[in-house]
All heavy atoms as a GROMACS GRO file, in nm:
protein
  591
    1MET      N    1   2.479   3.106  -3.171
    1MET     CA    2   2.350   3.052  -3.205
    1MET      C    3   2.269   3.036  -3.076
    1MET      O    4   2.323   3.004  -2.972
    1MET     CB    5   2.366   2.918  -3.276
    1MET     CG    6   2.236   2.864  -3.327
    1MET     SD    7   2.251   2.705  -3.408
    1MET     CE    8   2.304   2.752  -3.570
    2LYS      N    9   2.140   3.053  -3.085
    2LYS     CA   10   2.051   3.051  -2.968
    2LYS      C   11   1.918   2.990  -3.009
    2LYS      O   12   1.875   3.002  -3.124
    2LYS     CB   13   2.031   3.196  -2.923
    2LYS     CG   14   1.990   3.212  -2.781
    2LYS     CD   15   1.991   3.362  -2.745
    2LYS     CE   16   1.951   3.381  -2.603
    2LYS     NZ   17   1.947   3.521  -2.565
    3LEU      N   18   1.852   2.925  -2.913
    3LEU     CA   19   1.719   2.872  -2.940
    3LEU      C   20   1.621   2.985  -2.963
    3LEU      O   21   1.635   3.094  -2.905
    3LEU     CB   22   1.668   2.789  -2.821
    3LEU     CG   23   1.741   2.660  -2.786
    3LEU    CD1   24   1.680   2.598  -2.662
    3LEU    CD2   25   1.740   2.562  -2.902
    4SER      N   26   1.519   2.957  -3.043
    4SER     CA   27   1.412   3.056  -3.058
    4SER      C   28   1.333   3.060  -2.927
    4SER      O   29   1.342   2.969  -2.844
    4SER     CB   30   1.321   3.018  -3.174
    4SER     OG   31   1.246   2.903  -3.142
    5LYS      N   32   1.256   3.164  -2.907
    5LYS     CA   33   1.175   3.175  -2.786
    5LYS      C   34   1.081   3.056  -2.773
    5LYS      O   35   1.060   3.002  -2.664
    5LYS     CB   36   1.094   3.305  -2.788
    5LYS     CG   37   1.177   3.428  -2.763
    5LYS     CD   38   1.089   3.553  -2.761
    5LYS     CE   39   1.175   3.677  -2.740
    5LYS     NZ   40   1.096   3.799  -2.733
    6GLU      N   41   1.022   3.014  -2.883
    6GLU     CA   42   0.929   2.902  -2.883
    6GLU      C   43   1.001   2.771  -2.845
    6GLU      O   44   0.949   2.691  -2.767
    6GLU     CB   45   0.860   2.886  -3.019
    6GLU     CG   46   0.766   2.998  -3.056
    6GLU     CD   47   0.841   3.120  -3.114
    6GLU    OE1   48   0.954   3.106  -3.166
    6GLU    OE2   49   0.786   3.230  -3.105
    7GLU      N   50   1.119   2.750  -2.903
    7GLU     CA   51   1.196   2.630  -2.872
    7GLU      C   52   1.236   2.627  -2.725
    7GLU      O   53   1.224   2.523  -2.658
    7GLU     CB   54   1.322   2.623  -2.960
    7GLU     CG   55   1.295   2.597  -3.105
    7GLU     CD   56   1.418   2.614  -3.192
    7GLU    OE1   57   1.506   2.698  -3.161
    7GLU    OE2   58   1.426   2.543  -3.294
    8LEU      N   59   1.284   2.740  -2.675
    8LEU     CA   60   1.324   2.749  -2.535
    8LEU      C   61   1.205   2.725  -2.443
    8LEU      O   62   1.214   2.648  -2.346
    8LEU     CB   63   1.387   2.886  -2.506
    8LEU     CG   64   1.435   2.909  -2.363
    8LEU    CD1   65   1.539   2.805  -2.322
    8LEU    CD2   66   1.490   3.051  -2.349
    9LYS      N   67   1.092   2.787  -2.475
    9LYS     CA   68   0.972   2.770  -2.392
    9LYS      C   69   0.929   2.624  -2.391
    9LYS      O   70   0.896   2.568  -2.286
    9LYS     CB   71   0.859   2.859  -2.446
    9LYS     CG   72   0.733   2.850  -2.364
    9LYS     CD   73   0.624   2.939  -2.420
    9LYS     CE   74   0.496   2.920  -2.338
    9LYS     NZ   75   0.384   2.994  -2.393
   10GLU      N   76   0.928   2.560  -2.506
   10GLU     CA   77   0.885   2.421  -2.516
   10GLU      C   78   0.976   2.329  -2.434
   10GLU      O   79   0.929   2.246  -2.357
   10GLU     CB   80   0.882   2.375  -2.662
   10GLU     CG   81   0.832   2.232  -2.677
   10GLU     CD   82   0.823   2.187  -2.822
   10GLU    OE1   83   0.870   2.258  -2.912
   10GLU    OE2   84   0.769   2.078  -2.843
   11ILE      N   85   1.107   2.346  -2.449
   11ILE     CA   86   1.201   2.259  -2.377
   11ILE      C   87   1.195   2.286  -2.226
   11ILE      O   88   1.206   2.194  -2.145
   11ILE     CB   89   1.344   2.271  -2.433
   11ILE    CG1   90   1.431   2.152  -2.389
   11ILE    CG2   91   1.412   2.399  -2.393
   11ILE    CD1   92   1.400   2.026  -2.459
   12GLN      N   93   1.173   2.412  -2.186
   12GLN     CA   94   1.159   2.444  -2.044
   12GLN      C   95   1.032   2.381  -1.986
   12GLN      O   96   1.034   2.328  -1.875
   12GLN     CB   97   1.157   2.596  -2.024
   12GLN     CG   98   1.291   2.662  -2.042
   12GLN     CD   99   1.284   2.813  -2.038
   12GLN    OE1  100   1.181   2.874  -2.066
   12GLN    NE2  101   1.397   2.877  -2.003
   13GLU      N  102   0.922   2.388  -2.061
   13GLU     CA  103   0.796   2.329  -2.014
   13GLU      C  104   0.809   2.177  -2.002
   13GLU      O  105   0.762   2.118  -1.904
   13GLU     CB  106   0.682   2.365  -2.109
   13GLU     CG  107   0.639   2.510  -2.097
   13GLU     CD  108   0.535   2.551  -2.202
   13GLU    OE1  109   0.504   2.470  -2.293
   13GLU    OE2  110   0.487   2.665  -2.193
   14LEU      N  111   0.874   2.115  -2.099
   14LEU     CA  112   0.894   1.970  -2.092
   14LEU      C  113   0.980   1.933  -1.972
   14LEU      O  114   0.951   1.837  -1.900
   14LEU     CB  115   0.959   1.919  -2.221
   14LEU     CG  116   0.869   1.913  -2.343
   14LEU    CD1  117   0.951   1.887  -2.468
   14LEU    CD2  118   0.762   1.807  -2.326
   15ASN      N  119   1.086   2.011  -1.948
   15ASN     CA  120   1.173   1.985  -1.834
   15ASN      C  121   1.098   2.002  -1.702
   15ASN      O  122   1.113   1.922  -1.610
   15ASN     CB  123   1.295   2.077  -1.839
   15ASN     CG  124   1.397   2.041  -1.734
   15ASN    OD1  125   1.447   1.929  -1.732
   15ASN    ND2  126   1.428   2.135  -1.645
   16THR      N  127   1.015   2.104  -1.693
   16THR     CA  128   0.935   2.128  -1.573
   16THR      C  129   0.839   2.012  -1.548
   16THR      O  130   0.828   1.962  -1.435
   16THR     CB  131   0.857   2.260  -1.584
   16THR    OG1  132   0.951   2.368  -1.597
   16THR    CG2  133   0.769   2.284  -1.463
   17GLU      N  134   0.770   1.968  -1.653
   17GLU     CA  135   0.677   1.855  -1.640
   17GLU      C  136   0.750   1.727  -1.602
   17GLU      O  137   0.702   1.651  -1.519
   17GLU     CB  138   0.598   1.834  -1.771
   17GLU     CG  139   0.485   1.931  -1.789
   17GLU     CD  140   0.384   1.926  -1.676
   17GLU    OE1  141   0.333   1.816  -1.643
   17GLU    OE2  142   0.356   2.032  -1.617
   18PHE      N  143   0.866   1.705  -1.662
   18PHE     CA  144   0.946   1.588  -1.630
   18PHE      C  145   0.985   1.588  -1.482
   18PHE      O  146   0.972   1.488  -1.412
   18PHE     CB  147   1.072   1.585  -1.718
   18PHE     CG  148   1.163   1.470  -1.692
   18PHE    CD1  149   1.127   1.341  -1.730
   18PHE    CD2  150   1.286   1.489  -1.630
   18PHE    CE1  151   1.211   1.234  -1.705
   18PHE    CE2  152   1.370   1.382  -1.605
   18PHE     CZ  153   1.333   1.253  -1.643
   19THR      N  154   1.029   1.704  -1.433
   19THR     CA  155   1.068   1.717  -1.292
   19THR      C  156   0.948   1.693  -1.200
   19THR      O  157   0.959   1.625  -1.098
   19THR     CB  158   1.130   1.856  -1.266
   19THR    OG1  159   1.244   1.871  -1.352
   19THR    CG2  160   1.172   1.873  -1.122
   20LYS      N  161   0.831   1.748  -1.236
   20LYS     CA  162   0.709   1.727  -1.156
   20LYS      C  163   0.675   1.579  -1.149
   20LYS      O  164   0.640   1.527  -1.042
   20LYS     CB  165   0.592   1.802  -1.218
   20LYS     CG  166   0.588   1.950  -1.192
   20LYS     CD  167   0.463   2.010  -1.255
   20LYS     CE  168   0.462   2.160  -1.254
   20LYS     NZ  169   0.343   2.215  -1.321
   21LYS      N  170   0.683   1.510  -1.262
   21LYS     CA  171   0.648   1.368  -1.265
   21LYS      C  172   0.745   1.286  -1.182
   21LYS      O  173   0.706   1.191  -1.114
   21LYS     CB  174   0.645   1.315  -1.409
   21LYS     CG  175   0.544   1.382  -1.498
   21LYS     CD  176   0.402   1.365  -1.448
   21LYS     CE  177   0.304   1.436  -1.540
   21LYS     NZ  178   0.171   1.444  -1.489
   22LYS      N  179   0.875   1.322  -1.186
   22LYS     CA  180   0.973   1.251  -1.102
   22LYS      C  181   0.940   1.270  -0.955
   22LYS      O  182   0.949   1.176  -0.876
   22LYS     CB  183   1.115   1.301  -1.131
   22LYS     CG  184   1.172   1.252  -1.261
   22LYS     CD  185   1.323   1.273  -1.273
   22LYS     CE  186   1.373   1.405  -1.227
   22LYS     NZ  187   1.517   1.427  -1.249
   23MET      N  188   0.902   1.392  -0.918
   23MET     CA  189   0.867   1.418  -0.778
   23MET      C  190   0.741   1.342  -0.738
   23MET      O  191   0.732   1.287  -0.628
   23MET     CB  192   0.849   1.569  -0.755
   23MET     CG  193   0.980   1.644  -0.760
   23MET     SD  194   0.963   1.823  -0.739
   23MET     CE  195   0.894   1.833  -0.576
   24MET      N  196   0.644   1.338  -0.828
   24MET     CA  197   0.521   1.263  -0.801
   24MET      C  198   0.553   1.115  -0.780
   24MET      O  199   0.499   1.050  -0.690
   24MET     CB  200   0.421   1.279  -0.916
   24MET     CG  201   0.355   1.415  -0.923
   24MET     SD  202   0.254   1.438  -1.073
   24MET     CE  203   0.128   1.314  -1.051
   25LEU      N  204   0.640   1.062  -0.864
   25LEU     CA  205   0.680   0.922  -0.852
   25LEU      C  206   0.749   0.896  -0.718
   25LEU      O  207   0.722   0.796  -0.651
   25LEU     CB  208   0.771   0.884  -0.969
   25LEU     CG  209   0.806   0.738  -0.985
   25LEU    CD1  210   0.682   0.653  -0.998
   25LEU    CD2  211   0.895   0.719  -1.106
   26GLY      N  212   0.835   0.989  -0.677
   26GLY     CA  213   0.900   0.976  -0.547
   26GLY      C  214   0.800   0.978  -0.433
   26GLY      O  215   0.809   0.898  -0.340
   27ASP      N  216   0.702   1.068  -0.440
   27ASP     CA  217   0.596   1.074  -0.338
   27ASP      C  218   0.517   0.944  -0.334
   27ASP      O  219   0.482   0.895  -0.226
   27ASP     CB  220   0.501   1.191  -0.365
   27ASP     CG  221   0.563   1.327  -0.338
   27ASP    OD1  222   0.667   1.332  -0.268
   27ASP    OD2  223   0.508   1.428  -0.386
   28MET      N  224   0.490   0.888  -0.451
   28MET     CA  225   0.416   0.762  -0.457
   28MET      C  226   0.496   0.649  -0.393
   28MET      O  227   0.439   0.563  -0.325
   28MET     CB  228   0.380   0.728  -0.602
   28MET     CG  229   0.275   0.821  -0.660
   28MET     SD  230   0.252   0.799  -0.838
   28MET     CE  231   0.173   0.640  -0.842
   29GLU      N  232   0.627   0.648  -0.414
   29GLU     CA  233   0.711   0.546  -0.354
   29GLU      C  234   0.711   0.558  -0.202
   29GLU      O  235   0.711   0.458  -0.131
   29GLU     CB  236   0.854   0.552  -0.408
   29GLU     CG  237   0.868   0.494  -0.546
   29GLU     CD  238   0.836   0.345  -0.554
   29GLU    OE1  239   0.873   0.269  -0.463
   29GLU    OE2  240   0.772   0.306  -0.653
   30ILE      N  241   0.712   0.681  -0.152
   30ILE     CA  242   0.706   0.702  -0.007
   30ILE      C  243   0.572   0.652   0.047
   30ILE      O  244   0.567   0.585   0.151
   30ILE     CB  245   0.728   0.852   0.027
   30ILE    CG1  246   0.873   0.890  -0.003
   30ILE    CG2  247   0.692   0.882   0.172
   30ILE    CD1  248   0.901   1.039   0.001
   31GLN      N  249   0.463   0.682  -0.024
   31GLN     CA  250   0.332   0.633   0.017
   31GLN      C  251   0.328   0.480   0.013
   31GLN      O  252   0.273   0.415   0.103
   31GLN     CB  253   0.222   0.689  -0.073
   31GLN     CG  254   0.195   0.835  -0.053
   31GLN     CD  255   0.091   0.888  -0.151
   31GLN    OE1  256   0.064   0.829  -0.255
   31GLN    NE2  257   0.033   1.002  -0.119
   32LYS      N  258   0.387   0.423  -0.091
   32LYS     CA  259   0.392   0.277  -0.104
   32LYS      C  260   0.464   0.216   0.015
   32LYS      O  261   0.417   0.118   0.074
   32LYS     CB  262   0.461   0.240  -0.235
   32LYS     CG  263   0.478   0.093  -0.258
   32LYS     CD  264   0.553   0.069  -0.389
   32LYS     CE  265   0.596  -0.075  -0.405
   32LYS     NZ  266   0.675  -0.094  -0.528
   33ALA      N  267   0.578   0.272   0.052
   33ALA     CA  268   0.655   0.221   0.165
   33ALA      C  269   0.574   0.229   0.295
   33ALA      O  270   0.577   0.137   0.377
   33ALA     CB  271   0.788   0.297   0.179
   34ALA      N  272   0.501   0.339   0.313
   34ALA     CA  273   0.419   0.355   0.433
   34ALA      C  274   0.308   0.251   0.437
   34ALA      O  275   0.280   0.192   0.542
   34ALA     CB  276   0.361   0.496   0.438
   35ILE      N  277   0.245   0.226   0.323
   35ILE     CA  278   0.137   0.127   0.316
   35ILE      C  279   0.191  -0.012   0.344
   35ILE      O  280   0.130  -0.090   0.417
   35ILE     CB  281   0.064   0.135   0.180
   35ILE    CG1  282  -0.014   0.265   0.171
   35ILE    CG2  283  -0.028   0.014   0.160
   35ILE    CD1  284  -0.069   0.296   0.032
   36ILE      N  285   0.307  -0.044   0.287
   36ILE     CA  286   0.368  -0.175   0.311
   36ILE      C  287   0.397  -0.193   0.459
   36ILE      O  288   0.374  -0.300   0.516
   36ILE     CB  289   0.496  -0.191   0.225
   36ILE    CG1  290   0.456  -0.208   0.078
   36ILE    CG2  291   0.580  -0.310   0.273
   36ILE    CD1  292   0.572  -0.204  -0.020
   37SER      N  293   0.445  -0.088   0.523
   37SER     CA  294   0.472  -0.093   0.667
   37SER      C  295   0.343  -0.116   0.745
   37SER      O  296   0.339  -0.197   0.838
   37SER     CB  297   0.539   0.036   0.711
   37SER     OG  298   0.560   0.035   0.850
   38GLU      N  299   0.237  -0.045   0.707
   38GLU     CA  300   0.108  -0.062   0.774
   38GLU      C  301   0.056  -0.205   0.757
   38GLU      O  302   0.002  -0.263   0.851
   38GLU     CB  303   0.006   0.036   0.718
   38GLU     CG  304   0.030   0.179   0.760
   38GLU     CD  305  -0.069   0.276   0.694
   38GLU    OE1  306  -0.178   0.233   0.654
   38GLU    OE2  307  -0.034   0.395   0.682
   39ILE      N  308   0.073  -0.260   0.639
   39ILE     CA  309   0.029  -0.398   0.614
   39ILE      C  310   0.106  -0.494   0.703
   39ILE      O  311   0.048  -0.588   0.757
   39ILE     CB  312   0.045  -0.434   0.464
   39ILE    CG1  313  -0.062  -0.361   0.383
   39ILE    CG2  314   0.036  -0.584   0.442
   39ILE    CD1  315  -0.046  -0.373   0.232
   40GLY      N  316   0.235  -0.470   0.720
   40GLY     CA  317   0.314  -0.555   0.809
   40GLY      C  318   0.260  -0.552   0.951
   40GLY      O  319   0.248  -0.657   1.016
   41GLY      N  320   0.224  -0.435   0.998
   41GLY     CA  321   0.166  -0.422   1.132
   41GLY      C  322   0.031  -0.492   1.142
   41GLY      O  323   0.001  -0.557   1.242
   42MET      N  324  -0.048  -0.480   1.036
   42MET     CA  325  -0.179  -0.545   1.035
   42MET      C  326  -0.164  -0.697   1.037
   42MET      O  327  -0.239  -0.767   1.105
   42MET     CB  328  -0.259  -0.502   0.912
   42MET     CG  329  -0.300  -0.356   0.916
   42MET     SD  330  -0.373  -0.302   0.759
   42MET     CE  331  -0.531  -0.385   0.767
   43LYS      N  332  -0.065  -0.748   0.964
   43LYS     CA  333  -0.040  -0.893   0.963
   43LYS      C  334  -0.004  -0.943   1.102
   43LYS      O  335  -0.050  -1.049   1.144
   43LYS     CB  336   0.072  -0.927   0.865
   43LYS     CG  337   0.033  -0.925   0.721
   43LYS     CD  338   0.156  -0.954   0.635
   43LYS     CE  339   0.122  -1.023   0.508
   43LYS     NZ  340   0.242  -1.052   0.426
   44MET      N  341   0.079  -0.865   1.173
   44MET     CA  342   0.117  -0.904   1.308
   44MET      C  343  -0.005  -0.906   1.400
   44MET      O  344  -0.024  -1.002   1.477
   44MET     CB  345   0.223  -0.808   1.364
   44MET     CG  346   0.362  -0.836   1.313
   44MET     SD  347   0.493  -0.728   1.380
   44MET     CE  348   0.436  -0.680   1.540
   45LYS      N  349  -0.089  -0.803   1.391
   45LYS     CA  350  -0.209  -0.798   1.474
   45LYS      C  351  -0.303  -0.912   1.440
   45LYS      O  352  -0.363  -0.974   1.528
   45LYS     CB  353  -0.281  -0.664   1.456
   45LYS     CG  354  -0.213  -0.548   1.523
   45LYS     CD  355  -0.291  -0.419   1.503
   45LYS     CE  356  -0.220  -0.302   1.566
   45LYS     NZ  357  -0.291  -0.176   1.546
   46PHE      N  358  -0.316  -0.942   1.311
   46PHE     CA  359  -0.403  -1.051   1.268
   46PHE      C  360  -0.352  -1.183   1.325
   46PHE      O  361  -0.430  -1.263   1.378
   46PHE     CB  362  -0.408  -1.058   1.114
   46PHE     CG  363  -0.510  -1.154   1.062
   46PHE    CD1  364  -0.639  -1.111   1.032
   46PHE    CD2  365  -0.479  -1.287   1.041
   46PHE    CE1  366  -0.733  -1.200   0.984
   46PHE    CE2  367  -0.572  -1.377   0.993
   46PHE     CZ  368  -0.701  -1.333   0.964
   47ALA      N  369  -0.221  -1.206   1.319
   47ALA     CA  370  -0.162  -1.330   1.370
   47ALA      C  371  -0.184  -1.342   1.521
   47ALA      O  372  -0.215  -1.450   1.572
   47ALA     CB  373  -0.014  -1.336   1.336
   48GLN      N  374  -0.169  -1.231   1.593
   48GLN     CA  375  -0.191  -1.233   1.738
   48GLN      C  376  -0.336  -1.265   1.770
   48GLN      O  377  -0.366  -1.346   1.858
   48GLN     CB  378  -0.152  -1.098   1.800
   48GLN     CG  379  -0.004  -1.070   1.797
   48GLN     CD  380   0.029  -0.925   1.833
   48GLN    OE1  381  -0.058  -0.839   1.839
   48GLN    NE2  382   0.156  -0.897   1.855
   49ASN      N  383  -0.427  -1.201   1.696
   49ASN     CA  384  -0.569  -1.223   1.718
   49ASN      C  385  -0.606  -1.367   1.682
   49ASN      O  386  -0.681  -1.433   1.754
   49ASN     CB  387  -0.649  -1.124   1.634
   49ASN     CG  388  -0.790  -1.109   1.682
   49ASN    OD1  389  -0.869  -1.201   1.668
   49ASN    ND2  390  -0.823  -0.993   1.735
   50GLU      N  391  -0.550  -1.414   1.572
   50GLU     CA  392  -0.578  -1.552   1.527
   50GLU      C  393  -0.532  -1.652   1.633
   50GLU      O  394  -0.602  -1.748   1.664
   50GLU     CB  395  -0.505  -1.576   1.395
   50GLU     CG  396  -0.533  -1.710   1.332
   50GLU     CD  397  -0.461  -1.726   1.199
   50GLU    OE1  398  -0.342  -1.691   1.189
   50GLU    OE2  399  -0.528  -1.772   1.105
   51LYS      N  400  -0.416  -1.627   1.693
   51LYS     CA  401  -0.364  -1.716   1.798
   51LYS      C  402  -0.460  -1.721   1.917
   51LYS      O  403  -0.489  -1.829   1.970
   51LYS     CB  404  -0.226  -1.667   1.843
   51LYS     CG  405  -0.160  -1.757   1.944
   51LYS     CD  406  -0.022  -1.706   1.982
   51LYS     CE  407   0.038  -1.794   2.089
   51LYS     NZ  408   0.167  -1.746   2.135
   52LYS      N  409  -0.512  -1.605   1.958
   52LYS     CA  410  -0.607  -1.601   2.069
   52LYS      C  411  -0.734  -1.680   2.036
   52LYS      O  412  -0.786  -1.753   2.120
   52LYS     CB  413  -0.645  -1.456   2.102
   52LYS     CG  414  -0.538  -1.377   2.169
   52LYS     CD  415  -0.585  -1.234   2.193
   52LYS     CE  416  -0.474  -1.143   2.234
   52LYS     NZ  417  -0.516  -1.003   2.245
   53LEU      N  418  -0.783  -1.662   1.914
   53LEU     CA  419  -0.905  -1.732   1.874
   53LEU      C  420  -0.883  -1.882   1.864
   53LEU      O  421  -0.972  -1.961   1.900
   53LEU     CB  422  -0.957  -1.676   1.741
   53LEU     CG  423  -1.005  -1.531   1.746
   53LEU    CD1  424  -1.037  -1.480   1.605
   53LEU    CD2  425  -1.126  -1.517   1.836
   54ILE      N  426  -0.764  -1.923   1.818
   54ILE     CA  427  -0.732  -2.066   1.812
   54ILE      C  428  -0.729  -2.125   1.952
   54ILE      O  429  -0.781  -2.234   1.976
   54ILE     CB  430  -0.597  -2.089   1.739
   54ILE    CG1  431  -0.616  -2.065   1.589
   54ILE    CG2  432  -0.544  -2.230   1.765
   54ILE    CD1  433  -0.486  -2.063   1.510
   55GLU      N  434  -0.670  -2.051   2.047
   55GLU     CA  435  -0.666  -2.097   2.185
   55GLU      C  436  -0.806  -2.111   2.243
   55GLU      O  437  -0.836  -2.205   2.317
   55GLU     CB  438  -0.583  -2.002   2.271
   55GLU     CG  439  -0.434  -2.008   2.242
   55GLU     CD  440  -0.354  -1.900   2.314
   55GLU    OE1  441  -0.411  -1.822   2.393
   55GLU    OE2  442  -0.232  -1.893   2.288
   56LYS      N  443  -0.893  -2.018   2.207
   56LYS     CA  444  -1.029  -2.019   2.263
   56LYS      C  445  -1.120  -2.121   2.194
   56LYS      O  446  -1.194  -2.192   2.261
   56LYS     CB  447  -1.090  -1.879   2.251
   56LYS     CG  448  -1.227  -1.867   2.315
   56LYS     CD  449  -1.275  -1.724   2.318
   56LYS     CE  450  -1.409  -1.715   2.387
   56LYS     NZ  451  -1.455  -1.576   2.400
   57TYR      N  452  -1.115  -2.127   2.060
   57TYR     CA  453  -1.211  -2.210   1.986
   57TYR      C  454  -1.152  -2.337   1.926
   57TYR      O  455  -1.225  -2.419   1.874
   57TYR     CB  456  -1.276  -2.127   1.874
   57TYR     CG  457  -1.358  -2.011   1.927
   57TYR    CD1  458  -1.309  -1.881   1.922
   57TYR    CD2  459  -1.483  -2.032   1.985
   57TYR    CE1  460  -1.383  -1.774   1.972
   57TYR    CE2  461  -1.557  -1.926   2.036
   57TYR     CZ  462  -1.506  -1.798   2.029
   57TYR     OH  463  -1.580  -1.693   2.078
   58GLY      N  464  -1.021  -2.351   1.931
   58GLY     CA  465  -0.956  -2.469   1.876
   58GLY      C  466  -0.905  -2.444   1.735
   58GLY      O  467  -0.962  -2.366   1.659
   59LYS      N  468  -0.797  -2.515   1.701
   59LYS     CA  469  -0.735  -2.489   1.571
   59LYS      C  470  -0.811  -2.550   1.455
   59LYS      O  471  -0.783  -2.520   1.339
   59LYS     CB  472  -0.588  -2.529   1.570
   59LYS     CG  473  -0.558  -2.675   1.559
   59LYS     CD  474  -0.408  -2.692   1.555
   59LYS     CE  475  -0.372  -2.830   1.504
   59LYS     NZ  476  -0.229  -2.850   1.499
   60ASP      N  477  -0.908  -2.634   1.483
   60ASP     CA  478  -0.989  -2.693   1.375
   60ASP      C  479  -1.119  -2.617   1.355
   60ASP      O  480  -1.214  -2.667   1.295
   60ASP     CB  481  -1.014  -2.841   1.401
   60ASP     CG  482  -1.093  -2.866   1.529
   60ASP    OD1  483  -1.092  -2.778   1.617
   60ASP    OD2  484  -1.156  -2.973   1.541
   61SER      N  485  -1.123  -2.492   1.402
   61SER     CA  486  -1.244  -2.409   1.388
   61SER      C  487  -1.234  -2.320   1.266
   61SER      O  488  -1.125  -2.279   1.224
   61SER     CB  489  -1.263  -2.321   1.512
   61SER     OG  490  -1.283  -2.402   1.626
   62VAL      N  491  -1.351  -2.289   1.211
   62VAL     CA  492  -1.361  -2.197   1.098
   62VAL      C  493  -1.456  -2.085   1.139
   62VAL      O  494  -1.566  -2.111   1.188
   62VAL     CB  495  -1.415  -2.269   0.972
   62VAL    CG1  496  -1.434  -2.172   0.858
   62VAL    CG2  497  -1.325  -2.384   0.933
   63ILE      N  498  -1.412  -1.961   1.119
   63ILE     CA  499  -1.493  -1.846   1.158
   63ILE      C  500  -1.548  -1.779   1.033
   63ILE      O  501  -1.473  -1.746   0.941
   63ILE     CB  502  -1.411  -1.745   1.239
   63ILE    CG1  503  -1.360  -1.810   1.368
   63ILE    CG2  504  -1.493  -1.619   1.271
   63ILE    CD1  505  -1.260  -1.727   1.444
   64ASN      N  506  -1.681  -1.759   1.032
   64ASN     CA  507  -1.744  -1.684   0.923
   64ASN      C  508  -1.722  -1.537   0.954
   64ASN      O  509  -1.774  -1.485   1.052
   64ASN     CB  510  -1.892  -1.719   0.915
   64ASN     CG  511  -1.964  -1.647   0.803
   64ASN    OD1  512  -1.941  -1.530   0.778
   64ASN    ND2  513  -2.053  -1.718   0.736
   65LEU      N  514  -1.646  -1.470   0.871
   65LEU     CA  515  -1.614  -1.329   0.897
   65LEU      C  516  -1.732  -1.234   0.877
   65LEU      O  517  -1.727  -1.120   0.922
   65LEU     CB  518  -1.497  -1.284   0.809
   65LEU     CG  519  -1.362  -1.354   0.838
   65LEU    CD1  520  -1.255  -1.304   0.742
   65LEU    CD2  521  -1.319  -1.332   0.982
   66GLN      N  522  -1.837  -1.278   0.813
   66GLN     CA  523  -1.956  -1.194   0.798
   66GLN      C  524  -2.046  -1.203   0.921
   66GLN      O  525  -2.099  -1.104   0.968
   66GLN     CB  526  -2.038  -1.234   0.673
   66GLN     CG  527  -2.001  -1.158   0.547
   66GLN     CD  528  -1.860  -1.192   0.499
   66GLN    OE1  529  -1.820  -1.308   0.496
   66GLN    NE2  530  -1.786  -1.091   0.461
   67THR      N  531  -2.063  -1.325   0.972
   67THR     CA  532  -2.159  -1.346   1.081
   67THR      C  533  -2.094  -1.367   1.217
   67THR      O  534  -2.160  -1.351   1.319
   67THR     CB  535  -2.246  -1.470   1.051
   67THR    OG1  536  -2.163  -1.587   1.054
   67THR    CG2  537  -2.317  -1.457   0.918
   68GLY      N  538  -1.967  -1.405   1.219
   68GLY     CA  539  -1.900  -1.434   1.344
   68GLY      C  540  -1.926  -1.576   1.392
   68GLY      O  541  -1.876  -1.617   1.496
   69GLU      N  542  -1.998  -1.654   1.314
   69GLU     CA  543  -2.029  -1.793   1.352
   69GLU      C  544  -1.902  -1.878   1.347
   69GLU      O  545  -1.822  -1.867   1.254
   69GLU     CB  546  -2.133  -1.850   1.255
   69GLU     CG  547  -2.179  -1.988   1.292
   69GLU     CD  548  -2.285  -2.041   1.196
   69GLU    OE1  549  -2.335  -1.964   1.111
   69GLU    OE2  550  -2.319  -2.160   1.209
   70VAL      N  551  -1.885  -1.961   1.451
   70VAL     CA  552  -1.770  -2.049   1.459
   70VAL      C  553  -1.818  -2.192   1.440
   70VAL      O  554  -1.912  -2.238   1.504
   70VAL     CB  555  -1.701  -2.036   1.597
   70VAL    CG1  556  -1.582  -2.132   1.608
   70VAL    CG2  557  -1.658  -1.893   1.624
   71GLN      N  558  -1.753  -2.262   1.348
   71GLN     CA  559  -1.787  -2.402   1.322
   71GLN      C  560  -1.659  -2.484   1.318
   71GLN      O  561  -1.550  -2.430   1.296
   71GLN     CB  562  -1.860  -2.417   1.189
   71GLN     CG  563  -1.994  -2.348   1.183
   71GLN     CD  564  -2.060  -2.368   1.047
   71GLN    OE1  565  -1.993  -2.394   0.948
   71GLN    NE2  566  -2.192  -2.354   1.043
   72LYS      N  567  -1.673  -2.612   1.339
   72LYS     CA  568  -1.559  -2.703   1.326
   72LYS      C  569  -1.540  -2.737   1.178
   72LYS      O  570  -1.636  -2.743   1.101
   72LYS     CB  571  -1.583  -2.833   1.404
   72LYS     CG  572  -1.597  -2.813   1.553
   72LYS     CD  573  -1.464  -2.774   1.614
   72LYS     CE  574  -1.479  -2.753   1.765
   72LYS     NZ  575  -1.362  -2.692   1.823
   73LYS      N  576  -1.415  -2.756   1.139
   73LYS     CA  577  -1.387  -2.796   1.000
   73LYS      C  578  -1.454  -2.930   0.974
   73LYS      O  579  -1.458  -3.016   1.060
   73LYS     CB  580  -1.236  -2.811   0.976
   73LYS     CG  581  -1.162  -2.682   0.969
   73LYS     CD  582  -1.016  -2.708   0.939
   73LYS     CE  583  -0.936  -2.579   0.943
   73LYS     NZ  584  -0.792  -2.603   0.925
   74THR      N  585  -1.504  -2.944   0.852
   74THR     CA  586  -1.569  -3.072   0.818
   74THR      C  587  -1.479  -3.159   0.736
   74THR      O  588  -1.384  -3.123   0.680
   74THR     CB  589  -1.699  -3.048   0.740
   74THR    OG1  590  -1.670  -2.967   0.627
   74THR    CG2  591  -1.802  -2.984   0.826
   0.00000   0.00000   0.00000
């Protein structure tokens, strides 16, 4: 017994699409890991910058990120 040409074609196409989607998902996971790593680096840089600004302006200062204005906490 053998599959019909149509049955074989359909199951092959489904298998191909399934494999493509698995590969896409793997690629997305790799991209996700890279982004998470980048965020970790950004957090470190932000913390270093924040420390410098605290030393310069004091830890009770608030910085407006739109204007750069520094004010004391109220």
